[in-house]
N, C-alpha and C positions, 0 to 999 in steps of 0.2 A: 178462112178461120185460123189456119196454121200460121200465116203470116202475121195476123193480128196478135196471136198469142205470143209469137216470137218477139214482136215489137214491144208488147207489154212487159215481158220478162226483161228485155234489154233496158227498158226505162227504169224498172225496179233496181237493176244493178247500178245504173248510173246515179240514181238518187239515193244510194246507200242502203237500200232495203234488203238486198240479198248477197252480201259479201263484197268482193272487190271489183270495181269497174275501172276501165282505163279509157280515158278520153284525151285527146291531144289538141285541144283548142288553145294553143299557146301562140300569142301574137307579140310582135315587137311593140313595145310602148315608146321607148326612146332609145337612141344610140348616143352614148355620151360624147362630148366634144373631143376633138382630136387631142391626144396626149393625156386624157384623163382616163385612169385605169382602175380596175378592181372595185366596182361598186359593191359594198357590203351592207351597210345599215340602210333602212328605209323607214319612213313614217308618212302620215297623211293628215291634213287638216280636213275633217269630215264636212266642214261647213262650205269652204270654197273649193274643195277637192284638190288643193295643191299637194304635190308629192315631193318629199325631200329624200335625197340620196347622198350618202356619205361614202368616201373611198378609203380603202385599207391598202395603201401603197407604201412599200419601204424604199422605193427607188425614184420617186418623183413627188411633186408637190401634191398634197391631199386637198380635197375640196369638199364642201357642202354645197349641193346643187338644189335649186328649187324650180320645179316644173309646174305648169298649170295642167288642168285635166285633159287638155288636147295635146300634151307633150311638148309644149313650147318652153324653152328654157328662159326663166324669168330672172334668175340671179344665181351667182356663184360666189362663195366666200372661201378664200385660201386659208389653209392650215399648216402650210409648209411641210416639214418632214414628219409631223405628228400623224401617225395612222389612226383612222377613226373606225369604230365599229358601230354598235347599235345606236338607234335614234328613237325618240318617242316625242309625240306632240302633246303639249299641255294646254288644253282648251281654256282652263281658268286664267292662266297667265299669258296665253297666246305666244308661247315660246316653244322652241324645239330644244330638247336635251340631247346631249352628244356624249358618247363613251369615247374619251380620248385615251388611246393606248400608247402615248408617247414614250413611256418608259421602255417599251419593247424595242424602240428604235433610238434610244438614248437621246430623245428630243425633248424631254420634259417628264414631269411626274404623271403617273396614271391618275386620271381625274375625270370628274363629271363636269361638263360645261353646258352652257345654254346660250341661246341667241334668239332675238325677236324673230317670230315666224315670218314676218314680212321683210326679212333681212335684204340687204344689198351688199356690194363688195366691200363696203367700209363700216358696216354695222359692228358695234363692239361685241366681243365675246366674253361672257362672264364665267370665271372659275367658280363652280358651285361647291365642290368638295374634292379633297384629295383622298384616294383610297389608301388605307393603311396597309403595311406589309405584315401579315400575320403568319406567313409560312404555309406549308402544305399541311393538309389534315393528317390524321393518323393512318395506320395501315389498314388494308381492307382484305378480307378473306373471300374468295370465290370458290364455290363448291362445283365439283365435276360430277358427271353421270356415274363414274365408277366408284364414287364415294370418297375420293381423294379431294384435297383442297389446295388452292394456291393462295399465297399471301403477296399482296402488292404493297410495296413501300414506296411512298412518293418522296421526290426530292424536297429538301427543306429550304432551298434558296429561291423558291419561285417568285418571279416579279409579279406585282399586281397587274391584272389584265381585265379591266372593266369591259363587258361585252354587250349585254342586253338589259333592258329596263321593263318595269311594270309598275303602274300606279295603282294604289288602292283607293277606295272611294273617299278616304280621309285626307287625301293629298300626300301620303307618304310614298316615297320612291324606293323601289327595290332594285338592286344592281347585281348582276351575276358576275363572278370573277372566275374566268376560265382556268387560270393556272394555280390559284390558291385554293380552289375547290370551295368556294364560299358564296353566300348571298349576303350582301350588305343592305342596310336600311338607312335612309335619310328621312327623318321625320319632318313633316310640314315643309317640304323642300321649296315651295313657292314663297314662303315667308320667313324662313329661318335666316339668321344673321350669317352673312358669308365670312369665311368659309363654313359651310354647315357641318355639324357634328356627324360622324358616320359611326354606326354601330354594326357589329357582326350579328346578323340574324340567324345564320346557320353555317357552320363550318363542318363538313362531313366528307368521309372518304368517297361516298357515292357521287359527290360533286366534282371529284377529280378524275383523271384518266391516265392510263398508260397506253392508250390506244391511238388510232389515227383516224382523221387528223387530230393533232395533239392539243385539242381544246376540250376541257371538261364542261363545267356549267355554262350554258350558252343561252338560248332563247328562253324567255319568261312569258307566262300568261296566267292570269287568274281565271278560275271558272266564274260562273254567273253570280254566285252568292259570296264569292271570295272566301269560301271555306278552305280552298286549297290553291297553292301556287304550283303550276306545272313548269318543269325545267328540262330543257333539252341537254343531254350530255353527248356531245358530238363524237368524241373518241370511243365512247362505249356503245354508240348506236341505240341509245335509250332515251325515253322520256320518263322523268321521275315525277312523283307526286308529293309535295310537301304540305302536310296538314297544318294550317295556320294556328289552330288552337293548341295542339300538343307539340308541334314542330317535328313530329314523326315523319320520316322520309321513307319512300318505298319506290320500287320500280313499277311504273304504270304500263310501259310498252317497251318491247325489245325489237331488235333486228331492223331498225330504221337506219339505213346506211348513211352515216354522217348527219345525224339529226342536228339541225342548226336552228334557224329561226322558227318560232311557233306563234300561232294566232287562233283564237276561237272565232267561229262564224256565228250568225244569229240563230242557227239550228243546234248549237251546242257541240258541233264537230270541231275537233282540234286539228288544225292543219300544221303539218310538219314539213319544213324544207329539208329533204334528204339530199344533201349536197354531193354525196358520192354515188347516188343513183340517178342524178339529174331528173328529179321529180319532186312533186309535192304530194303529200299523202294525208288523207283525212282519217282521224281515229274517232270511233264512237265512244260512248261513255264507259265501255269496258276496255278501252285501249286497243280494239281490234281495228285494222285498216278496213275502210269501207269504200274509199275512192282513191284512185291514183291518177294524177294528171301530169302530163309532160314527159318529154324525153329529149335527148340530144339528137339533133338531125344534121350535124355537120357544120362546117365553117363556110360562110357565104363569100362571094367574091370581094366584098368590102372588108373582109377580115373579121366580121362579127359572128358570133355563134347563132345558129338557128335553133329554136326551141330553147331548152334549158341546159345550161352548162355551169355546174357548181352553184346551184341556187342557194343563196345564203339567207335572205331575210324576206319574209312576206308581210304585207299589210293589206287589209281588206277595206275597200270603199264601196259602199252599196253592195252590188252583186258581183263585183270583180275583185280579183286578187292581183296585186303588183308584186313582182319578185325580182330581186337583184340577181344578176348573173355574175358572181364574183370571178369565175373563169380564171382562177390562179393555179399555176402548176406548183405542187408541194413536194413531189417525190425527189426531185433533183436528178432524175434519170433522164437524160437527153433523148428525145424522141419517144418517150413513154406516155405522154399525156396530150390530149387534143388541145388543152389550155395553152400549150406552147405556141400553137399556130394563130391564136387570137391576136389581133392588132386593133380591134375596136370593141368597146364593151357596151353592154346592153342592160335594159330593165324590160322584163316581160309583163304582159298583161293576159290574165286568164279569166274567162267567164265561169263563175262557180255554178255547178249543177245543183238544182234543188232549192235555190234561194228566190 
C-alpha cells in the first residue's frame, strides 16, 4: 500500500498536480551536419511533421535546415553571414517565416523573411518586411525590498533585432525585438504587398533588459483565446503578459534563468526554455512552475552535448517537444563555459508528461 501511494504521489507531481516535478527524458533528435553551428530557431509543420531549424552564427555560413519526423535531413538553404533567430510555420501559405538579424553582423537589414515550406537549396527567399529603428524604450524603475529603488536607463542606439514570432487567428504576425524593447505587428502578412508595413504594437521598458544574456523581448505565444500575448524577457529571467485589449503589460513569472523561447501545450501549460538552467519549465495559469524537464549531462565523445545545453527554442508536435541546443559561449571567459567544448550541435526531443 505504501509503494502504491508513493507511486501515485509521484505521478501527481509529474503531471503538474502537486508542484514541481523533474524528469530527464531528453533524447537526441538530430545532430547537425559538420560545420553547421548554433541552432536557435525552430518550427514545425503539424501536418507532415517536418521540423525546421535555423542557425545563429556570427562566424560561419548560416542555414535553414529541414528534417522529416525521423530526423532525416531533407534540405538546407544557405543564408551566408546573416544570423537567423526565430521561425514560425504558416499553414495557410505553407511557408516558413524567418527572423533575419543580419544587422547585428553587418550583413544586411534586420528583417522578416519567408520561404516555401518544401524548400530546397535554390528556393527563393522573400523579404517580407524591414524592422524600423525606433530606439530603446524609456527608463524603468525597479523597487528593492528595503524600500529603495533603482532606475535603469537603456541605450538609445540599439539596432533592430527581430527574434521571435506569433500569429493571431486573423493572420497578423507579431515580432519581438530584443534590443529595442518592442513588439512589432505586420497586418495580413500572408497577403500584404511587399514590403509589408510594420507598426509598433508595444514599446515598453519591461521589454528591454540590462541583464544577461543581453536579450530583452524574446519568445512569443498567445493564450488560447488570444486575449493575452506572453513574452519571454531573457536577460530579466521573466515571462511577461501583454493584454491585447488594453495593451497593459505585467510580469507573469519571475526567476526563469534565461527565459528564451516559449510555447503553450494543449493543456494550457506555458513551456519556457530556460537557457541558463539547461531545462524547459512548464508554468500553470498562475505563472507557477509545475514541471521541469532536462539538464546538461556533459559533452559526448562526438563533441555534442548530452541532454540540454543552452536550450533556445521549443516547438511541440503531438505529445513531443523539440528543442534547439544553441550551446553558444557568451561570457568571453576562456574555460568558463561547457559550450566552449562543443564541436557538434544538436536538437533534442522530449516526451511531454500528461498529454
